[in-house]
Residue, then its C-alpha position, 0 to 999 in steps of 0.5 A: m843634142k848633147s845625148l845624142c852626142i854621147f850615144k855615139d861616144r858610146a857606141a862608137g866605144g862599144v863596138m871598138f871594145f866588140l872588135t879588140i876582144a874578137s879580135i884577140l878571140v881569133v887568136g886565142a880560136m887558131a891557138v886552141g885549133l893548133v893544139v887539137k890538131s897536134m894532139p894525135l901527135l903530142e899523145s903519141r910521143p914526148l914532147s922532148e923527143l919531138l922538139f931534140s930528135s933528128e929523125w924525119k922519118p915520116l913513113r916509119g912514124e918518126f917526127g923529130f924537129f930539131p932538124f927544121l928548128a935549126g934551120t929555122l934558127w940560121v937562116t933568123g940568125i943569119a938575116i939578122v946579122l946581116a940586116l941590123p947593121v945596114s938598118l940601123l945606119t940607113a935610120i942614122y943617115l936619114v934621121e939626123y943627116a939626110r935633106r928632106r928632097v932624100k927622104s923624099y925618095v928613100f921612103p917610098m922606095l922603101d914602102i914599095l920593097a915592104g910592098l913585095p910579095s916574098v916569092i919576087y924575092g925568093v926568084w930573085g935569091v934564085l936567079l942572082i944568089v944562089p949561083l954564088a952560094g948555093y942552095t945554102l942557109l947564107t942565101g935563105g939569110i941573104v934572101l930574108g935579110v933584103m926582105i926585113l930591111p924595110l921593116l927596120v928601117s922604118l922603125l928605127v925611124e920612127i923610133f930615132s924621130a921620137v928623140p925629143s931635139s932637146l936631147r940633140d942641142a943640149s948636147a951640142s951645147l956641151g962641145a959634143t960632135q954630131w957622131q957624138s951626140i949620135k952614139k952618146v944620147v941617141l943610141r942610148k936613149t933609144s936602146p930598148g926601142i932598138l932592142a924592141a925592132v930587132v924583135l918584130a924583124i926577128s918576128r916577121a923573118l920566123g915566118e916566111t915561107i914562100a921565098v925561103l923554100m926556095v933558096c934553101g934547099n930544104l934537106p931535113e938534116v941539122p945544117h952545121s953551117m951556113m954553107e949547107a943546106g937547111y930546111p925551115l919550119p914555115a917551108l917545111i909546112a908550105n912545102n908538104y901540106g896537102e902531100m901524104l896527109s894519109l901516113p899516120l900523125y902526117e897531119a898533126a906532125l905539120m900541125f905542131a910545126a904550125l904551133i910551136l911557129f905560132v908559140v914563137i911569133l906571139l912570144f916575140n910580139v908580146t916582148s916588143r911591144v912591151i919593150l916599146y910601151r917602156v920607151e914610150k912611158k919614158f919619152a913621156l916622162 
């Protein structure tokens, strides 16, 4: 019986190890595939020209990605600026002030918002936000900010809940008010985790496609303000793949756009995981 249990444990460990390696290989295969598909464009143009040129004229063979990079940064930045304060205060309220009954209503609502398809957010933006702000980067940022709000709140709630209650009690015993304990103890202790949550939210926002495509205007020019139209990279891929692929290098250009997103999101996720690991290690000590 004992040998059978040992065999089962080893078999389970082997299966999990195999699945872990397989998942890593899938990510590697995706990266290799994107690089291979992008090579015709990378071999014909310098990387600096592709990233920093503003000329997007596929009929002439000119593929400058700077307008799309700028549009992506604008929309993501606006979304984070709008969503972070709201999610931070919401998470503090849920962890530190809210009663159990309030939590029982709020958490299911956050789960529903997180599970809604992005096209629903896009339709909501077209119907309610576009009449007020137009097809602009601000509209895209608002829609994207609402989309990442449930993710940010959930992550911050978990991070704040991980702070030992003994730290709050020690702060209160020294005469600190509840808000002073939150500001001086909870927020300081969890600042790396907050940063990691923001990084994860940014990586989530960078890859959003349909909702952003529906409300940003899709104008391939470098935006100079949030009240102008923009064209983020995910919208470029979704809007053009399958069309005009008979043009030389056009498919390679779209694959290169996907490669840029892949690398940026991978870097953001790895960074956030490292930060979260250090936070958990710090709390464990």
